[in-house]
N, C-alpha and C positions, 0 to 999 in steps of 0.2 A: 707454381708449385715449388716445393723444396727440392733441391738437388745439390750435389757436390759440384762446385764450380772449380774448374781447373784453370789456374792462372800462371803467368810467368813467375819464376822464382829460381832459387839456387839449385833445387833438386826436387824429386818427386814429392817428398813430404811437405815441402814448403809451397807446393802448387795447389794444394787441396783445401777448399774452404766451403763450408755449408752456407748455401744461399737460399733465399725464399723468393727470388725474383726471376726464376727460370720459366720460360713459357712451357705450358703443357704440350706434349707432342700430339700431332693429329695423325691418326692411322691412315695409311694409304690403302689402296685396293689390295686385298690379300693379307692385311695386317689386323691386329687387334690392339686395343688400349688395355693395358694390364696394370692393375694395382692389387696384387694378391688375387682378387677376383677379376673376371673378365668384365670390363666396363662398356666396351663397344667392340663390335665385330664387323669388320669390312671384308671378311674372308668369304669364300664360296662353300666351304665345307661346314654347313650349319648343323650337320648330323653329329659332329663330334662335341660341340660346345654350345652353350647358350649363355647369354649375359647373366652374370651372377655366379657362374661356376668358379670354384677355386682351382687355379691352374699354376703350373710352373714350367719353365722352359729355357731355351737358349736365346739370349739377346745378342745384338750385333753392336756392342758399344753403347754408351749412354745409359748404362744401367745403374749408375749411382744416382737414382732419382726415385721420387714417389710414384711416378707414372712412366711407363715404358711402352713404346709402340714396337710390336714384335710380330714376325710372320706367324700366322696361325698354324702353319705346318710344323713349327718347332715348339708348339705348346703341348703339354700333357696334363691330364687331370691329376691334381695333387692327391695322393692317397692319404687317408686319415691317419695312417700309422707313421707318417713322416711329419715331424714338426716343420715349421717354416724355416727354421735355421738349418735343419737337415736338408730340406728341399732345395735351399739356396746352394748347398754344397754338392749337388748332384750333376746338373746338366752339362756344364762346360767340361768338368774334369772327366766324368765317366764317358761322355761322348768322344772326347779326345782319346781316352785310353782304348775304347772300343775300336776306333779308327786305326790306331797304331797296331793293335794286336791282331785284329781280325781282317781288316781291309788291306793295310799296307803290309803287315807281317804275314798274312795268310797262315796264321798259327795252327799247328796240328797237335793233337794229343801226343804226349811222350817227348815232345821237343823241349829244349832248354832256352830260357830267355833271361836277359839282363836288363833291368830297369835302372837307369841312372836317376839321381835325385830321388832316391827311394822313399823319402818321407814327405815328398810333395804330394799335392792332391791328386794329380794325374797318376803318379806311380803307385800311390796307395790303392787307387782304383785298379790300376793295371796288374799289380801283384795279385790281388784277389781274383780278378778275371782270368789271369793265367792259371791259377790253381783250379778255378772252376772249369777251365777248358782242358784240364787233365795234363798240365805241364809235367814233364819228367823232372825238371829242376827249375827253380826261380831264384835268381840272384839279383842283388841290388847294391848300389853304392850310396853312401851318406857321409856327412861331415862330422858326426859325433858318435861316441860309443852308445850314448843313450838312444839315438835314432837307429843305430844298427840293432840294438836290442829290441826296440819297438818293431822293427821290420821283421825280425825272425820270431820274436815271442808273441806279438799281437797279431801280425798279419800272416805269419806262417811261412815266410820265405825260407828257402833252403839255407842260404848264407848271405850275410851283408858285409861289405867291405868298407872300412873307414878310409876314404881317399886321402885324408890328411896324414895318416900314420902308416899306411901300408900301400904296396903296389897292387892295386886292384886287378890289373891285367894279369900279373903273375898269379894272383889268387884264383882268378877264373880258370886259367890254364891248368893250375894244379888241381882244382876241384873237378875239372872235367877230363882229367887224364890227358890233357893236351889237345883234345878235340875241339874245344871252344863251345860257344852257344849258337843256337840256330837263329836267334833274333836279338838284336840290341836296340833298345829304345833310348834315344839320346836327346838331351836338352842342352848340352854344353857346346858342342860343335868345335870350337877353336882350341888353342893350346895343344896338348899332346893327346887329347881325347880322340881325335879323328883317327890318328894312326893306331892308337891302342884299340879302338873299336874294331878296326880292320884286323888287328892281330888276334883278338879274341873271337872273331866271327868264325863259325865252323864252315866247312866246305858247303857251298850252296846256301850259305847264311844270308841273312838280310839285316840291314841297318836302317831303322826308321829315324830320321832326323826331324825333331819337333821344335828345336830352338837353337839359339846361338848365345847362351849365357857366357860362354868362354871366348866369344869373339867370332867373327865371320871369315877370318883369313887364316889359312893353314899353309905353312911353308915347308918346303923340302919333304914332300910326301912321296914315299916309295909306292907306286901304284901296282907293282908286280903282284903282290898278294891278292889284290882285287881280281886279277885275271886268273891266277893259278887256282884260287879257291872258289872262283865264280861267285864272288860276293855281290849282292845287289844293294845299292845305296839309294834310298828314296827320301827326298825331303817333302814335307807336307805341312800345310796350314789348313785350319778349319774354315775360317771366315771367307776365304776365296773360293770355296767349293760351291757348286750349284745347289739350289734349294732341294732339288730331287735327291742329290747325293746326301745332303745333310738330313733330309727327311728319312732316308733309309737308316741312318745312324740313330735317329730319334726312335724309330720303330724297334730297332735292336735294343736300345736302352729300355724301352717300355717292357720288352719281354723279360728283362731282369728284375722288374719291380717286385714280383712275388718273393724273390730271394732277399730283398731288403726287409720284407715283413717277417720272414721266417728266420732271419738272423744269419743266413749264409753269407750275405754281403753286408758290409757295414759302411756307413757314412762317418768318417772320422773328422770331428770338429776339434780344432786345437783351441781357438779363442773366439768368443762372441763379445762384440763391443757395440755400444750405440754409435750411430754414424756421425755424431758430433765429435767422436774420437777417431775419425778416419785417419788422421795423421799418425796416431799411435799404431793403428792397424798396419799401416805401410812401414812404420819403423820396425815392427816385428817381422814383417815379410822381407824387407831389405836386409835385415840382420840375420836372415836364415835361421830364425829361432824356433820356427813352428814345425810340428809334425801333424800335418793335416790342414784342413781349411780354416781360414780366418773369415768370419762372417760378421758383417755390420748390419745391425737392425735399425729399422725406421720406427720410432715411437709414434 
């Protein structure tokens, strides 16, 4: 089959090559072979799908390929109102956002939330989910004025802060009258973000750490505010979770699908490229140029 071959090189873009000599995966027990339609089903839940159904879902790596072996429990019927490009932009990002907001964050109506990397796929989903959950205020950070305008104008966030030109922590404190936000969803980790996240967290606030784009080491941290404000910090990854845990997130995502049809929730696609331009797709991603998902199509 054809797939993207990841080889040694100078950097991520130089590692990616389209190859036609990759073995087709063989589904194990509980898995299905997936190429838009279900081609083979080794799962036990035959009531949900049959061979030939159009499906989409969450893969566990190796998805730069024509054929993917995936756990049946993480598949969903593809609604007719979603294009394949839109469907590709849903599972990973929206499931991650659901996990951060509702499972780790235990978010409640009326609360305030801050999403870092506000124009990323996960935060675009998270901002919309926060508003849908009745958030009292939704804040975000981004690296350009255009992205900040997109976050407030298109997504409806309360305010977005350009982290390159302003002190976002001060902005959050000013916007909340000094009380801070009840939930911070962070992908950055290192640098000064860790201490600033603690600073803007409200009393009994929560910080969900989903990434370490700014590095994994934080030095000279004053932990006293964590104690005084009773801040809970929780790191999480999706792939290491049990299938039962992930299946519950998939069920929650499925409950939102009608809102994609009625326009309440939107899949934001920034760029669509054929997969023989995979290096260009990664160049856009690495350059932090996109607002929304970058999707590569297989002709």
